[in-house]
N, C-alpha and C positions, 0 to 999 in steps of 0.2 A: 552574503555568501553562505552556502550550505556546508554543513559538517557531516562527514560519513560517520554513522554510529555503529553499523553492523554490516560486514561484508557477506551478503547472502548469495550474490551472483545469480539471481533468478533470471532465466531466459524468458522474456515476454513474448506472448503469442498474440496475433491479431484477434480482435473480437472479445478480448477479456479485459476487465478492469482490475488492476492490482492495487491493494491498499494494506494498511496496517490495522489489524483488528483490535478489539478491546484488550485482548491478552498480550498484545505486542508481537504477534506473529504476522508474517506476510501471507495474505489470503488473496483469492481471486474469485470474481463472479462474472458470469456471462453478460455482455452488454446487450441491451435491447435496442433494436432499430425501429424507426417509425413504421407503423403498419403491421408489425409482428407482435405476437403475444409474448409476454414475459415468461421465462421458465420458472417453475416453482421449486427449483433446487436451491439449497442453502449454499453459501460460499464455501469453497474448499481451501484448506490450509496448504500452502505451497512450501513454506519454510518455517520451522519453529525457531523464533529468535528470542522471545521473552524480553523485548525492549521495555524498559521502565520509562514512562513519559513524565516530563516536567512541564509545569505551567509556563506559558509564554513562548512555546516553541511549536512549530508546524512540522509534523513528521510525514514523510512521503517516500516512495520508491523512486530512485533516480534512474537515469538512462542505462546505467550499468547493472541495474537490478539489485542495488544495495539500498539499505535503509539509511536515509539522511534526514537532517533537521535544519530548519532555518528559523531565525528569530522573527516573531510576529511583529508587524508594524502597528503597534497600538499606542495610544497616548496615555 
């Protein structure tokens, strides 16, 4: 089960990949489709969250646009 860490409320648009960058901010990058050239643009920051990551957790942007985490299934 995932835990919500930060309520950012980001509205997701089609054609964009949303992720948590190294600084803990929500960023997005244009998705590339087969047969098309990749854009040379750097990812843009959508929301400054400043989330501190801990080992053993997977961080992601959930359906509501909030930052969430789930325990990694490792042995």
